[in-house]
N, C-alpha and C positions, 0 to 999 in steps of 0.2 A: 608915497612909498611904493605902490605897485602900478603907477600910471603907465609905465613903459613896458610892463610885462605882458606876455601873451598868456593864453589859457594854459598851454603846455608848461610854461615856465612857473606859473603859480602852482600847478599840480605837482611839478617836480619839487618845489620848495616845501609843499605840504608833506609829500612823501618822504623827503629827506629830513623832515622836522626842523627845517630852517625857519619856518614861519608857522604859526598856529592858525587853525581854521577861524577862530574867533577874531584874530587880527585881520584876516581877509574880509570877514563880514563887516567889521567896523570900518575898514577902508571904504567899502562900497556904501555903507550907510552915511559916512561923512560926505562922500561925493553927492549922494542923493539930496542930503540936506542943503548942500551948497549950490547945486546947479538945477535941481528939479523944479524949484518954485517958478522959474521963468520958462522952463521947457515944458512942464506939465506932461511929462512922458509917463511917469509912474503915478497912478491916480489913487492907489491905496497901499498902505503899509500894514502888515500884520503886527501883532504885539511885539514891539522891538525888544523889550526885556526878555520875553520868552524865547525869542530868536537867539539872543545872545547866550542865554542859558543853554539852549539846545546846541549851539555851536561849541560851547565848552564841553558838553557831553560828547559831542562828536570827536573832539580832541582827545578826551579821556579814553574813548573806545577805539581810537584809530589803530589799525593794524595794517601796515603797508602791504603785506603780501595778499591780504584778503579784500582790499577795498577797491571799489570801482574807480576808474580814472577821474570822474567828476565828483567824487565823494567830497562833501563839504562846501561845494561852490554854491553861491546864491543864484536863485532864479526867480523871476517875476513873470507870471503867466498873463497872456492876453485876457482881457476882461470877459471874453467869450466863454472861458473855461470855468467850470464850477469848482469852488473851494468850499468844503463843508462849513456851514455856519457863517459864511461871508456872502455879502450881496453879490448877485450876478444880475445886472440889469441891462446889459448891452448898450449902455449909454442912453437908455430911454426911461423917462421919469415914471411912467405908469408901472414899471417893473421893479422899482426900488425896494419893494417889500418881498421880492423873490430871493429867499435865503435857502439855498440847497441843503439837503440833509445828507448828501454824499459827495465825495470828491469825484471829479471826472477821471477817466482812465489815465489821461496825461498827468494830472496832479497826483494821482495815486502812485504813478510811476516815479515822479519826482521825489516823493516823500521817502523812498527807499534809500536814497543816497545824497541828493542835493538838499539845499536849505531853501524852503519856500519863503519869500519875503514880502510878496505883494502882487499887485496887478498892474498891467500896462494899459494905456488908453487906446481907444479905437473909434472908428466912425460909428454913427448910430446904427445899431443892428449889424455892424460890420459891412454895410453897403456903401460903396463909393470909395474913391481913392483920395480921400481927404479926411484926416483924423480930427473930427470935431463932433461934439454932441451937446445936448442941452442939459446934461447932468454934470459932466466934468469939464466941459469947454474944449478948446482947441489945443493941440500939441504944436509947439513951435519947431521950425526947422533948425537944426543945430548950426547951420552955416549962415542963416539969416533969420532972426527970431520973428520977423514980420511975415515970413513965408510958411507955407504948408509943409508938414512933415510927410505928406503923402498918406496913403492908407490902403486898406483899413488898419493895418498893423503899424501905424505911424508911431504910436507910443513905444512899441518894442524897438523899432529901428532907431528912434531918437535916443532911447535909453542905452542901447548898445553903442551907438556912435559917440555918445558923451561919456562912455565908460562908467555908467551907473550900475551896470550889470555886465558880466563877461560875455554872455550870448543870450538869445531869447527865442522863444517860439512865436509863431504867428499863424495866421490861416491865410490861404490863398484860393479864392474862387476866380476872381477877375483881376489878378495882379496885386493882391493885398500883401504879399511879401516882396514881390519884385519891385513894385512901384516905390514903397518907402525906402527900400535898400538903395535904389538909384538916387533918391532925394537925400540920402545921408552918406554917400560915398562908402558904402559897406556892401557886403555880399548877402543876397537873399535867395533862398532855395524854395522852389515849389516842387516837391517830390511827386513821383507817380502816386496817384490816389490809392490808398491802401497800404503804402509802404510804412506809414505811421498809423497805428491803431487808434480808433476814435470811438466815442459814444455815438451810436447811430440810431436815429429815430426810426421806428418801424412804421412807415407811412404807406398805407395800402396804395394810395394814388400815385406813389412814386416807384412802384414795382416795375422793373424793366428799364428804368431810366439810368443813364450812366452816372457814375460819381463825377461831379464837376468841381468839388471843393476838397481841400486837403489841409491838414496841419503842415506847417513849414518851419524853416529855421532862418535866423538872422545872426550875423557875426561880423566882426571887423576883418577877419581873415578866413579863408576857407579851411585853414588848419583848425582854428577855433571852432568853426561850424562842424567839422567832422567829429569832434568830441561829443557835441550835443546830438547830432544826427545818429551816430552809432548807438547812443544811449536810448533814444526814444523810438527808433525804427524797429520793425519786425512784427511778426505774427503775434496776436493776442487772442486767446480763446474767446474772449468777450466780444470780439469784433470779427464776425465771420467773413468780412471782406478784406481783412488784413492779410499780409503775406510777408515772407522773408525774401529779401533780395539776394539773388545769386551773385557770386563773385564773377567779375568780368575780366578777361584778358585784355588789358589796355595797351594799345600801341604807343610807341614813343611819340612825342609831340610832333616831330617832323614828318611822321607818317599819317597824321590826322588831316582831315579836310573839312573846311567850313563852307557852307553855302550861305552867302550874305544876301538876305532877302530884301535889303534896303527898305523900301516903302511898300513892299508887296505889289510890284508892278504899277506903281503910281496910285495905288488905291488908298493908302493911308496918308493923313496929313500930319506934319510935324512942325513944331516951332523951330524957327531958324536957329541953326547951330548944332542941333542934335545929331543929324546925319553926319555932319563934318567931324564931330568928336568921335563917333563910332568908326568912321572910315579912316581917320588918322591912326586909331588903335589897330585896326585890321592891317593897315600898311606896315606898321611896326611888327605885328605878328608875322607877316610875310617875310620881313627881314630876319626873323628868328626861325625861318625855314618851315613855318606852318603854311599849308596850302589853303588859300582863300579864293573863292570864285564868286563873282556876281551871279545871282541866281534869278532867272525868270521862271515863274511857276505857272501851273494851270489853276491855281487857287483863286476862286472868286470870292472877294471879301463880303459881298452882299449875301451870298449863300451861307457863309460862315456866320454872318450877323443874324440872319433869320434863325438858323439852327440854335445858335447860342442864346439869343434873347428869349427864344421860346422855352428852352430847357431851363435856363436860369430863372426866368420869371415863374415858371411852373413850380420849380423846386422851392424858391423863396416863398411863394404864396402858400404852399402846403405847410411850410415851417411857421409862417405867421399865424396860421390857424391854430397851431399848438399853444400859442401864447394867450389865447382867449382875451384879446385886447378889447376894451370897451369903447375906446374913442379912436377909431381908425382915422378920423380927420386930423388927429394929432401926430400921425406918422410924419417923419421928415419927407421932403419931396422925393428923394430917390427911393426910399422904401415904399412910399405910396404908389409911385410909378410901377414898381415891381409887383405890388399887390394887385393893382388894377389890371396890369398886363397879364399876370398869372391867372386871375379870375376869368379872363376872356379866352384863355387857351383851350382849344378843343382837342379831342382825341386825334383827329386828322392832322392837326398842327404838330402834335408830338410825333406822330408817325413820320411825317415829312421831315421834321428836324432830325430824327434818328437816321432816316435814310440818307440825308445829306452828310451827317457825321460819318456814317459807314463808308460813304463814297470817298471822303477825304482821308479816312484812315487808310484806305487802300492806296491813295495817291501819295500819302506821306511815307508809307513803307517803301515805295519805289524811289523816293528821294533819299531815304536812308540806305538804299543799296549803293548810292554813289557818294554820300556825305556822312561823316561822323556826327556833325552838328549842323544845325541851322542857326542863323543869327538875325536878330531884330533889335532895334532900340528898346530900352526898358521903359520908356515913357514917351508920350507925344508932346508933353509940355515940360518945361523946367518948373521947379517949385514956384507956386503962384501965391497970391495974397491969401493969408490964412483966414481973413475975415469973409472971404467968399464962401457961399454955400457950395457952389460948384462953378468951375470956370465956364465961360460962355463962348469963347472963341479960341481957335488955333490959328495963330497969325490973324488974318482978317476973315477967316472962314467961320461962320456961325455954326455952333454945335447944335445938332437937331434933337438930341436927347441928353439927359444928365450924364450919361456914361459913354458918349461917342469918343471922348478923349482917352478912354480906356480900351479902345478897340484892338490895340496892338497886342493885348494879352490873350485874345480869343484862340489863336492857333494852338497854343499849348494847353489852355484850359479845356477846350472842347474835345481835344483828342487825347488828353491824359498824358501829356509828354513831360518828363522831368526837365526842369528849366532852372538855371541859376542866373541871377542878375549880377554882373561884374561891373565895377566902376570903370568909367572911361575918361574921367576928368571933369573940368569945370569950364563954364562959359565966362565971358568977360565981366560978368557981375559976381563971379565967385560962387555960382550955383552949380551943384554937382549933377551928374547924369550917369546912366549905366547902360549896359547892353545885355540882352537876353542870349544866353547860350542854351540851345534846345537839343536834347538827345532823344533817342528812341525810347519807347515804353520800357520801364524797369531798368534803364541804364543810368540810374541815379548816381552810382559810384563813379561813372565815367565823367559826368559833368563836374563832380567834386574834384576828381583828378585833374581835369582841365583847369579848373579854377585855381588849384594849388600851383600848377605850372605857370599860370597867368600871373598870379601874385608874385612869384619869384622873379618874373621879368619886369613887372611894372611897379611893384611895391606901393600900391595905392594906399595901403594901411598907414603909411608914414605921414599922409596928409591928414591932419587932425583939426577939428574946429576950434576956434577961439571962443571958449565958453565964458558967460558972464554970471 
């Protein structure tokens, strides 16, 4: 019934009373029942009958002139976010008895107008770009069920790509929205940290450290994404680090300039075919009067790596301590790596990491004096075997840590740059890929504007997976 409709079209039909909210909810429930068993994208559904009754109440109380644009649309939150009286375990068995007494800020926001229906799958503790855990299992890639959906927001990306929900939230520390978006031929936004208010732990040992993680958005089109982002962004008094984004005067597309970082001066490794897909798209953008330049930078990837892995491990280690875990030996490989690394981080390591970060913040500002956007591929590998814990090679190059294949996300994550992953096509095996479009701090609306223009040119949303 609604398979081919965009979010704006569904909203229009609700507002014009051409369709009832309960019909919209039933449409998505039907798709979840049909396709989710093999995808394993949505890992818990709230009480379906109560949701249906709530949707009927929404219909009864609907007043077009007073309702928010996404009023009555369903949402499933990443398993990372607390829903009152529902398990939040981060995909980790020891935490299955963790039943929050309060909603997270994001969930509380959703309850005002949207209809909360469940939770999406994630990698264990949301660490790593592969959505699999020992509680809920692996999420399948929508284009090849034997492959990874990426991560850590792979459940959200697969659910959106399969049209099980109209859009989704995710989180992004080291590519966790951008990577699964690339693996699903959809759009994935990592905003400037603080643009979306969050529940923040007051951890004394993290005072003075930069925000390196953020809530993000995933959608089949940037137009759909814009509805969700507008709804969840902005300052919240409960989050002292949140802020309102200012409107930006955006130039027309032909006046914009992209600096194509390629492989960051031969410093990053990519699976064969990824660079070619990105460069083919950039050539086509040039034919649409967008300025694209190959960019050689003074960025040293090993300095970025040291700074990032130090700050990330320190942050994750302090967060792990809050869980009061009894059996640390049971942690998944990637989480245990971060725990041990974080435990060994010294004060001087943190100071050096911050010094490097500050140096590259200055360097990146100079680049943005000449370019509106920087561009990098959205992943270093195409979707890989979902039965792997983590991939071990990029082409024939052995990966030296569990997350070296995620290195391409560090530039944005370390420097707090808003970034959107846009689709760039498929390889000869039918596996999708994306490209990161990176803007200056707090220019989130600018990357969404670019993505909307991009979708108008390429219409990647018309390519849909054949679901089973």
